[in-house]
N, C-alpha and C positions, 0 to 999 in steps of 0.2 A: 345591600349592606348585610353583613352577617348578623346572626342573632346573638352573638357574643356582646356583652354589655361593656366591654373595654377594648381599647385599641391603643397602639403605640405610635408615637411620632418620633422620627429620627431628628437629630439636630439640623440636618439639611432641610427637612420638611418644615421645621419651625422657622428657619430662615426664609423659606419660600412664603410661608404665611405672613411673616412680618413684612416682606417686600410687597406682597399683594395688598396688604392692609394699608401700608404707607402710600402706595400708588392710588388706591381708592380715596383715601383721605385727601390726597393732593388734588384729585379730580373734584371732589366736593368743595375744597377750599377755593377753587377758581370759579365756582358756580355762583352767580349773583344771588340766587335764592334757592332754598331747599324746602321740600314738602315736610309736613310733620313726620311722616314715616321716615324720610331720609334723615331728618334731625335725630330721630330715635336710633336709627341704624348707625349713624355717625358716632353717637355717644357710646353705643355698645361696642363699636369697632375700636374706639379710643381705649375703652376699658380692656378689651382683649389684647391690644398692642401693649398696654401697660403690663399685663400679666406675662406676655411672651418675652418682654425685656428681661425678666428675671434670669440672672446668670445660672441659676440652678437648672434651668431648662436647656442650657447650651448643648448638652449631649443627648437630649431627647427627653421624652416623658411618656407616661402612660395615662390615657384618658379613661374616664369611667362615666357612665350615664348617671345623671342626678335624677333619681326617681321620686324625690320629695314632691308632694302635691299630687301624685298620681293616684287615681281611683281608690 
């Protein structure tokens, strides 16, 4: 990864992330039980999908590192 603290995602990359997230959520939905770690990751993934659904991101977005809480 570069040392640049920001990166851009295209609309197609956002669609790919949504597809992959929905696929993983579907896998977890069919699993009879999840570990505590998987539950936490599932919750985080659901929040991420919710953010990615925002129509303002349809053409892409710029990401930046959140440095709050760092040293």
